[in-house]
ROSEVO-378698 format. One record per atom (N, C-alpha, C): x, y, z; atom name. Coordinates in steps of 0.2 Angstrom, whole numbers, plus 2048, in hexadecimal, padded with zeros to 3 digits. Layout:
N
{east: X; north: Y; up: Z; voba: CA}
...
This chain:
80
{east: 162; north: 9F4; up: EA6; voba: N}
{east: 166; north: 9F8; up: EAC; voba: CA}
{east: 169; north: 9FA; up: EA7; voba: C}
{east: 16A; north: A00; up: EA7; voba: N}
{east: 170; north: A06; up: EA3; voba: CA}
{east: 176; north: A06; up: EAA; voba: C}
{east: 17C; north: A04; up: EA3; voba: N}
{east: 181; north: A07; up: EA7; voba: CA}
{east: 181; north: A0C; up: EAF; voba: C}
{east: 180; north: A13; up: EAE; voba: N}
{east: 181; north: A17; up: EB3; voba: CA}
{east: 17D; north: A13; up: EB9; voba: C}
{east: 178; north: A10; up: EB8; voba: N}
{east: 171; north: A0C; up: EBC; voba: CA}
{east: 177; north: A07; up: EC1; voba: C}
{east: 179; north: A03; up: EBC; voba: N}
{east: 17D; north: 9FD; up: EC1; voba: CA}
{east: 183; north: A01; up: EC4; voba: C}
{east: 187; north: A02; up: EC5; voba: N}
{east: 18D; north: A08; up: EC6; voba: CA}
{east: 18A; north: A0C; up: ECD; voba: C}
{east: 186; north: A0D; up: ECC; voba: N}
{east: 182; north: A13; up: ED3; voba: CA}
{east: 180; north: A0C; up: ED5; voba: C}
{east: 17B; north: A08; up: ED3; voba: N}
{east: 17A; north: A03; up: ED8; voba: CA}
{east: 17F; north: 9FF; up: EDC; voba: C}
{east: 186; north: 9FD; up: ED8; voba: N}
{east: 18A; north: 9FC; up: ED9; voba: CA}
{east: 191; north: 9FF; up: EE0; voba: C}
{east: 191; north: A05; up: EDE; voba: N}
{east: 192; north: A0A; up: EE4; voba: CA}
{east: 18F; north: A09; up: EED; voba: C}
{east: 18A; north: A08; up: EEC; voba: N}
{east: 183; north: A09; up: EF0; voba: CA}
{east: 185; north: A01; up: EF2; voba: C}
{east: 186; north: 9FD; up: EEF; voba: N}
{east: 184; north: 9F7; up: EF0; voba: CA}
{east: 18D; north: 9F4; up: EF3; voba: C}
{east: 192; north: 9F7; up: EF2; voba: N}
{east: 19A; north: 9F5; up: EF3; voba: CA}
{east: 19A; north: 9FB; up: EFC; voba: C}
{east: 196; north: A01; up: EFC; voba: N}
{east: 196; north: A04; up: F03; voba: CA}
{east: 191; north: A01; up: F07; voba: C}
{east: 18C; north: 9FE; up: F04; voba: N}
{east: 188; north: 9FA; up: F0B; voba: CA}
{east: 190; north: 9F2; up: F0C; voba: C}
{east: 190; north: 9EF; up: F06; voba: N}
{east: 195; north: 9EA; up: F0B; voba: CA}
{east: 19B; north: 9EB; up: F11; voba: C}
{east: 19D; north: 9F3; up: F0F; voba: N}
{east: 1A1; north: 9F4; up: F14; voba: CA}
{east: 19D; north: 9F8; up: F17; voba: C}
{east: 198; north: 9FB; up: F19; voba: N}
{east: 197; north: 9FF; up: F1D; voba: CA}
{east: 197; north: A05; up: F1E; voba: C}
{east: 19B; north: A09; up: F17; voba: N}
{east: 19C; north: A0E; up: F17; voba: CA}
{east: 194; north: A13; up: F14; voba: C}
{east: 195; north: A18; up: F16; voba: N}
{east: 192; north: A1D; up: F13; voba: CA}
{east: 194; north: A21; up: F0F; voba: C}
{east: 191; north: A24; up: F0B; voba: N}
{east: 193; north: A27; up: F03; voba: CA}
{east: 199; north: A2B; up: F03; voba: C}
{east: 198; north: A2F; up: F0A; voba: N}
{east: 19F; north: A33; up: F09; voba: CA}
{east: 1A4; north: A31; up: F0E; voba: C}
{east: 1A3; north: A2D; up: F11; voba: N}
{east: 1A6; north: A2A; up: F14; voba: CA}
{east: 1AD; north: A23; up: F0C; voba: C}
{east: 1A9; north: A21; up: F09; voba: N}
{east: 1AE; north: A1E; up: F02; voba: CA}
{east: 1B1; north: A26; up: EFE; voba: C}
{east: 1AF; north: A2B; up: F00; voba: N}
{east: 1AF; north: A2F; up: EFA; voba: CA}
{east: 1B8; north: A32; up: EFF; voba: C}
{east: 1B6; north: A32; up: F07; voba: N}
{east: 1C0; north: A33; up: F08; voba: CA}
{east: 1C3; north: A2C; up: F09; voba: C}
{east: 1BF; north: A26; up: F09; voba: N}
{east: 1C5; north: A22; up: F05; voba: CA}
{east: 1C9; north: A21; up: EFF; voba: C}
{east: 1C6; north: A24; up: EFB; voba: N}
{east: 1C4; north: A26; up: EF4; voba: CA}
{east: 1CB; north: A2B; up: EEF; voba: C}
{east: 1CA; north: A30; up: EF7; voba: N}
{east: 1CB; north: A36; up: EF3; voba: CA}
{east: 1C9; north: A3B; up: EEE; voba: C}
{east: 1C1; north: A39; up: EEE; voba: N}
{east: 1BD; north: A3C; up: EE7; voba: CA}
{east: 1B8; north: A40; up: EEA; voba: C}
{east: 1B5; north: A46; up: EE7; voba: N}
{east: 1B2; north: A4A; up: EEB; voba: CA}
{east: 1AA; north: A48; up: EEF; voba: C}
{east: 1A7; north: A4B; up: EF3; voba: N}
{east: 1A2; north: A4A; up: EF5; voba: CA}
{east: 19C; north: A4B; up: EF0; voba: C}
{east: 19F; north: A4E; up: EEC; voba: N}
{east: 19C; north: A51; up: EE7; voba: CA}
{east: 198; north: A4F; up: EE0; voba: C}
{east: 1A0; north: A4B; up: EE1; voba: N}
{east: 1A2; north: A44; up: ED8; voba: CA}
{east: 19D; north: A3E; up: ED8; voba: C}
{east: 19E; north: A3D; up: EDE; voba: N}
{east: 19A; north: A37; up: EE1; voba: CA}
{east: 193; north: A39; up: EE4; voba: C}
{east: 192; north: A3C; up: EE8; voba: N}
{east: 189; north: A3B; up: EE7; voba: CA}
{east: 184; north: A3F; up: EDE; voba: C}
{east: 18B; north: A43; up: EDA; voba: N}
{east: 188; north: A43; up: ED2; voba: CA}
{east: 187; north: A3D; up: ED0; voba: C}
{east: 18D; north: A36; up: ECF; voba: N}
{east: 18B; north: A32; up: ECD; voba: CA}
{east: 187; north: A2D; up: ED0; voba: C}
{east: 184; north: A2D; up: ED6; voba: N}
{east: 17E; north: A2B; up: EDC; voba: CA}
{east: 178; north: A2C; up: ED6; voba: C}
{east: 178; north: A33; up: ED8; voba: N}
{east: 170; north: A36; up: ED7; voba: CA}
{east: 173; north: A37; up: ECE; voba: C}
{east: 175; north: A34; up: ECA; voba: N}
{east: 173; north: A32; up: EC4; voba: CA}
{east: 176; north: A3A; up: EBF; voba: C}
{east: 177; north: A40; up: EC5; voba: N}
{east: 179; north: A48; up: EC1; voba: CA}
{east: 17F; north: A46; up: EBC; voba: C}
{east: 181; north: A42; up: EBD; voba: N}
{east: 187; north: A42; up: EBA; voba: CA}
{east: 189; north: A3C; up: EB3; voba: C}
{east: 188; north: A3E; up: EAF; voba: N}
{east: 189; north: A37; up: EA7; voba: CA}
{east: 18F; north: A36; up: EA6; voba: C}
{east: 192; north: A38; up: EA9; voba: N}
{east: 19A; north: A33; up: EA6; voba: CA}
{east: 19E; north: A33; up: EAB; voba: C}
{east: 19C; north: A2C; up: EAE; voba: N}
{east: 1A4; north: A2D; up: EB5; voba: CA}
{east: 1A8; north: A27; up: EB1; voba: C}
{east: 1AE; north: A2C; up: EB3; voba: N}
{east: 1B4; north: A27; up: EAE; voba: CA}
{east: 1B7; north: A22; up: EB2; voba: C}
{east: 1B9; north: A1E; up: EAD; voba: N}
{east: 1BE; north: A17; up: EB0; voba: CA}
{east: 1C4; north: A1A; up: EB6; voba: C}
{east: 1C5; north: A21; up: EB8; voba: N}
{east: 1CA; north: A21; up: EBD; voba: CA}
{east: 1C7; north: A25; up: EC2; voba: C}
{east: 1BF; north: A26; up: EC4; voba: N}
{east: 1BE; north: A26; up: EC5; voba: CA}
{east: 1B8; north: A20; up: ECA; voba: C}
{east: 1B6; north: A1C; up: EC5; voba: N}
{east: 1B8; north: A14; up: ECA; voba: CA}
{east: 1BC; north: A12; up: ECB; voba: C}
{east: 1C3; north: A13; up: EC8; voba: N}
{east: 1C9; north: A10; up: ECC; voba: CA}
{east: 1C9; north: A14; up: ED2; voba: C}
{east: 1CD; north: A19; up: ED4; voba: N}
{east: 1CA; north: A1B; up: EDB; voba: CA}
{east: 1C6; north: A18; up: EDE; voba: C}
{east: 1C1; north: A1A; up: EDF; voba: N}
{east: 1BB; north: A15; up: EE3; voba: CA}
{east: 1BE; north: A0D; up: EE3; voba: C}
{east: 1C1; north: A0A; up: EE0; voba: N}
{east: 1C2; north: A01; up: EDE; voba: CA}
{east: 1CB; north: A02; up: EE5; voba: C}
{east: 1CD; north: A07; up: EE2; voba: N}
{east: 1D5; north: A0B; up: EE5; voba: CA}
{east: 1D2; north: A0A; up: EEF; voba: C}
{east: 1CD; north: A0D; up: EEF; voba: N}
{east: 1CA; north: A0E; up: EF6; voba: CA}
{east: 1C6; north: A0A; up: EFB; voba: C}
{east: 1C3; north: A06; up: EF7; voba: N}
{east: 1C0; north: 9FF; up: EFB; voba: CA}
{east: 1C6; north: 9F8; up: EF8; voba: C}
{east: 1CE; north: 9FD; up: EF7; voba: N}
{east: 1D0; north: 9F6; up: EF4; voba: CA}
{east: 1CF; north: 9F0; up: EF3; voba: C}
{east: 1CD; north: 9F3; up: EEC; voba: N}
{east: 1C8; north: 9ED; up: EE8; voba: CA}
{east: 1CB; north: 9ED; up: EE0; voba: C}
{east: 1CC; north: 9EA; up: EDA; voba: N}
{east: 1D1; north: 9EB; up: ED5; voba: CA}
{east: 1C9; north: 9EC; up: ED1; voba: C}
{east: 1C9; north: 9ED; up: ECD; voba: N}
{east: 1C4; north: 9EF; up: EC5; voba: CA}
{east: 1C0; north: 9E7; up: EC3; voba: C}
{east: 1C5; north: 9E3; up: EC6; voba: N}
{east: 1BF; north: 9DD; up: EC2; voba: CA}
{east: 1BA; north: 9DB; up: EC9; voba: C}
{east: 1BC; north: 9DD; up: ECE; voba: N}
{east: 1B8; north: 9DB; up: ED5; voba: CA}
{east: 1B2; north: 9E3; up: ED6; voba: C}
{east: 1B3; north: 9E7; up: ED3; voba: N}
{east: 1AD; north: 9EB; up: ED3; voba: CA}
{east: 1A8; north: 9EB; up: ECC; voba: C}
{east: 1AB; north: 9E9; up: EC7; voba: N}
{east: 1A5; north: 9E7; up: EC3; voba: CA}
{east: 1A5; north: 9DF; up: EC2; voba: C}
{east: 1A7; north: 9DA; up: EC7; voba: N}
{east: 1A1; north: 9D4; up: EC7; voba: CA}
{east: 19D; north: 9D4; up: ECC; voba: C}
{east: 197; north: 9D5; up: EC9; voba: N}
{east: 18F; north: 9D8; up: ECD; voba: CA}
{east: 18C; north: 9D5; up: EC8; voba: C}
{east: 188; north: 9D5; up: EC9; voba: N}
{east: 181; north: 9D1; up: EC5; voba: CA}
{east: 17C; north: 9D7; up: EC0; voba: C}
{east: 17F; north: 9DC; up: EC5; voba: N}
{east: 17B; north: 9E5; up: EC3; voba: CA}
{east: 181; north: 9E4; up: EBC; voba: C}
{east: 186; north: 9E3; up: EB8; voba: N}
{east: 187; north: 9E4; up: EB3; voba: CA}
{east: 187; north: 9DD; up: EAF; voba: C}
{east: 182; north: 9DB; up: EAE; voba: N}
{east: 17D; north: 9D7; up: EA9; voba: CA}
{east: 17A; north: 9D9; up: EA8; voba: C}
{east: 179; north: 9D8; up: EA2; voba: N}
{east: 171; north: 9DF; up: E9C; voba: CA}
{east: 173; north: 9E2; up: E9D; voba: C}
{east: 179; north: 9E6; up: E9D; voba: N}
{east: 179; north: 9EA; up: E9A; voba: CA}
{east: 176; north: 9ED; up: E95; voba: C}
{east: 172; north: 9F3; up: E95; voba: N}
{east: 16D; north: 9F6; up: E8E; voba: CA}
{east: 171; north: 9F8; up: E89; voba: C}
{east: 172; north: 9FB; up: E83; voba: N}
{east: 176; north: 9FF; up: E81; voba: CA}
{east: 176; north: A06; up: E7D; voba: C}
{east: 178; north: A09; up: E82; voba: N}
{east: 176; north: A11; up: E83; voba: CA}
{east: 179; north: A13; up: E7B; voba: C}
{east: 175; north: A17; up: E78; voba: N}
{east: 177; north: A1C; up: E71; voba: CA}
{east: 175; north: A21; up: E72; voba: C}
{east: 17B; north: A25; up: E72; voba: N}
{east: 178; north: A2E; up: E71; voba: CA}
{east: 179; north: A30; up: E6C; voba: C}
C-alpha cells in the first residue's frame, strides 16, 4: 500500500469511528471541503503534516495515534 492510500483509508476509518461525515470532519478541523475531498479522492498528491495535524486537532488525537494503524505498516517505497 502507498502512503496516500493509507492516509485516505485512515481518515475514512476515523470518520466512521467518530460517526462523522467528511464535511463534518472539515468543520471540526478547519480545513476546506475541497482539500479533504481531494485527499480522499487521490487528486492531492502532497498531503502535508500540517494538514494531518489539523485533522488530529479536530479529532482531539495526537499524531502518534493517527499513525497507530496497521494501514501504515509495510508502506511501499515511493520513487518520484
